[in-house]
N, C-alpha and C positions, 0 to 999 in steps of 0.2 A: 854645663861646663863653667868653671869659675870665671869671674870677671865678665859675666853676661856673655860668655862664649869667646871672649877676647884674650883669656889668659890660660891656655892649656898647660897642664902640669909640666911638660918638658921645658917650659920657659921659666919655671920657678927657680929661685935661688935659695940656697941653704940659709936658714934663719930668717928668711923673708916672711912678710905678712901679706896675706891677700884678704881684703875686706870685701865681703859680698853681702847684699841685702836680699832677702827673700820674703815674700808674702805668702801666707797660706790661709785657707779658709777652714773654719771649724764647722763641721756639719751641725745642723740644728738639733739632731738627735743625740749628740754626744753627751755623756754624763757629766754633770758639774763636778769639779774637783781640781786637784793638782796633778799636772802632767810634766814629764821631763821632755825637753827638746834634745834630740841627739842627732849628730851628723856623722857621715862617713864618706869614703870615696869608693868608687867602683871602677874596675877595669872596663874601659870603653868597649872593648871587643867582646869580652866574655860576660860582662855584667856582674862578675863575682866581686864581693866586697873585699877590699884590701885591708891588711893589718895596719893599725895605727900605733907607731912606737911612741914612747914617752910616758911620763908619770901621770898625765891627765887622761890617758887612754883607757878604754874598757874594751880590750880585744880589737874589734873592728869598728869602733865608734868612739866619739867623744861626747860626753854629756855636757850640754851647754848651760841650761838653767831651767828652773821650774817656771811653769806658767800656770795661772789659775784661771779656770773657765768658770765664769759666773753668769748668772742670768741677767 
């Protein structure tokens, strides 16, 4: 949940910005190369991905940026 669990979506305001930081580990067996980070929202009850409106959206996700995995 956004805001480290403190900012559920019903509290959001239109045109507001929620900044969240996440860490993730890259498995040691992942192939080296360029990958895209993408995010999306899911319905908490059904787990179904929600559509993302707007010009930066790709259906049910937003592509954030490329990351390069190097040795």
